[in-house]
N, C-alpha and C positions, 0 to 999 in steps of 0.2 A: 644846509637845509634840505630835508627830504620831502618830496611832494611836488605837485605841479607848480611851476612859476609862470605867472601870467604877466603880460606887458600891457602898458596903456600909453600908446603913442598920443602925443598932444593933439595931433591933427585928426585923430580918429574919435568917433562918438562912443566907442566901446572898448572893451578889453580884448586881448588876443593871446593866443598860444603860438609861439614861434621857435624856429631853429636857426642855426647859422646859415646865412646865404652861401650859395655855391657848393659848400660842403655837403649839403643835403638836397641839392637840386639836380637830379639826374637829367631832367628834361631841358636844363639850361645849356647843355653842351652840344654843339654841332659836331665836335670831334673831341678827342682827349685834350686838345690844347686850345680849342677855339669855342668861345661862347656864342650862342645865337645873338642876333642883333639886339633884341629887347633886353638881354641880360648884360650886355657890355657896359651899359650905363647904370647898372643897378644901384638904387639909392641906399640899399642895405649893406653896401660895402664901403660906404664913405661916411664922412662926418661923425656924428655921435655914435653911429653903429659900430665904430671901431674902438669905442671906449670900453675898458674892462668891465665896468658895472653894467653895460648894455649887453655885452657879449656873454657874460656869466650865466644868466638864466637860459639863454639859447643853447649854450654848451651843456648845461645841466639837464635840460629837457630831452636832449638826444638819448640819454641813458634812462632818464626817469620814466618815460612812457612804457618801458619794458616791464615795470613792476606789475604784479597781479592786482594791486590796489588802485592803480592809476585811474581806471575808468570810474570807479565809485567816488574817488576823491575829486575828479574833474566834475562829475555830476553834482556833487555837494558844493563845489566852488562856484559853479554857474547857477546861482540861486535866482529867486524871483525878481531880484533887482536887475538882472541881466536880460534886457529885452533883445539885444543884438550882440553877436559875437563874431569875431573874425579869426579864422585859422590862418596862420602864416603871413604876418606882415613882413617876415623874412623866412627863407627856407621853403621847403615843400614836402609833400608826402613822398618819402623815399623808400618806404617799406610797406608791403601789403598788410602786415600785421598791425602797423600803425593806423592804416586806413580803416581796418576793421574795428579798431578800438575807437577811432573818431566816430565811426558810424554808431557804435554803442552809446557814446556820450550824447550825440545829437538826437538819437531816438529817445533817450531818457530825459531830454530837456525840451519838450515840445513848446514850452512857453517862450523859448528864445529862438530868434532867427539867426541862422548860421550862414556865413559866406565863406566859401573855400575856393580861392584862386589856385590853379595848379597847371603844371606842364607834364605831370606824370601820366596823363592820358595817352601819351605817345607810346607807352609800353603796354603790350597786350595783357600782362599779368594784373594790371590795375583796372582793366575795363569793367569787370563785373562789380567790384566794390564801389567804384566811382559812380556807376549807374545806380547802384542801390542807394548810395548817399543822396544823389540828386533826386531820387524818387520820394524822399521824405518831404512832406509839405513845408517843413521849417528849414530846409537846407537849399542853398543856391550854390551849385558847383560851377565855377566859370573856368572853362578851358582857355588858357592864355595863348594868343597868337604870338609868334616870334617876331612879327613885323614891328617896325617903328615908323612906318609910312601909312598906317591905317589899313593895311591889308589883313584879310581874315577869310576863313572858309565858312560860308553860310551853313548852318546846321551843325557846326562843330564848335567853333570858337565863341566864347562868351565875352571876350574882351580883346582889345588891341591898343597899341600905343600909336599916336598919330601927331602930325604937326598941327599947330593951332588953326591953320588956315584950311585944313582938310575938310571937305564937305562930302558927306554921304548920308542920305536920309535914313538909311537902315541902321546907322550907328547913333546911339544915344551918347552925346558928349558929356563927359564929366567936367563940371565947371569949378572944381576945387582950386584950379590954378588962379581963378579970379578971387578966391577967398583965402589967399595965403596958404594954399595947400590943404585947407580944412574942409571936412565934409559938411559942416554946418548942420542944417536940418535935413539934408539929402540922404536918402537910404536906397537909392536906385540899385546899388551893387547887390543888395539882398533881395531885390524884387525879381521874382520868377517871370514876370510878364515883360521884362526888359531883355531882349535877346542878346544884344552886343553893346557893351560899354566902351567908349573911346576915351582913353586917358591921354590928355595932351602932354607931350614930352616936356619935361622940366629939369632943371639942374644943369650945372656947367658940364658935367661929364656926359650926360645924355645929349646935350646940344652938340658936343664934339663928335659923338658917334653919329648923330643925325647928319651933320655937315659932311662927314667922310662918306656916309652912305649915299648922299645925293651926288657927291663928286665921283662916286664909283670906285672909291679907294678900298 
């Protein structure tokens, strides 16, 4: 199939456009061999994300976005029925040209609220285009903290991972963990008035990473 391939995670209230985790996540790596803490327990490297039919569209999208027609096809795909859209339920903005095309899609779909979580802010070459994206009234770019203990840099990070017991009045806690991982009616991640979202750690793999972190291993 030629053309954009969108995903619809059962826990999300909208569709998304995604890539393979880690392979397209330059900001996920502390070094060539070590992932940052938040990415060591990445949900998009386990479970059904390892199934061929789930991986296929993400692998396809890595080359598909390079086509000249991609922007116009994405704009057509995100029609009036799409009130919310998430970029990257796996993967990240790994190329500035991709970021520029995403900007073009978002600018041409003002009826839709776009949420873009990313770690590519760490690289200077992405600064200008990420700021341009976030300046659009229908786009919320959230710079992800690498912490799994609720740590973040004020004025920079728009999200962090934290233990359930973590208390910080400046963090807006995501309560999806109380709803079987589902967003339900919540749309705070898309809300520009919410500075920092705190995602409660979940999953066996992340719990193991968290335990080792607390132990100092």
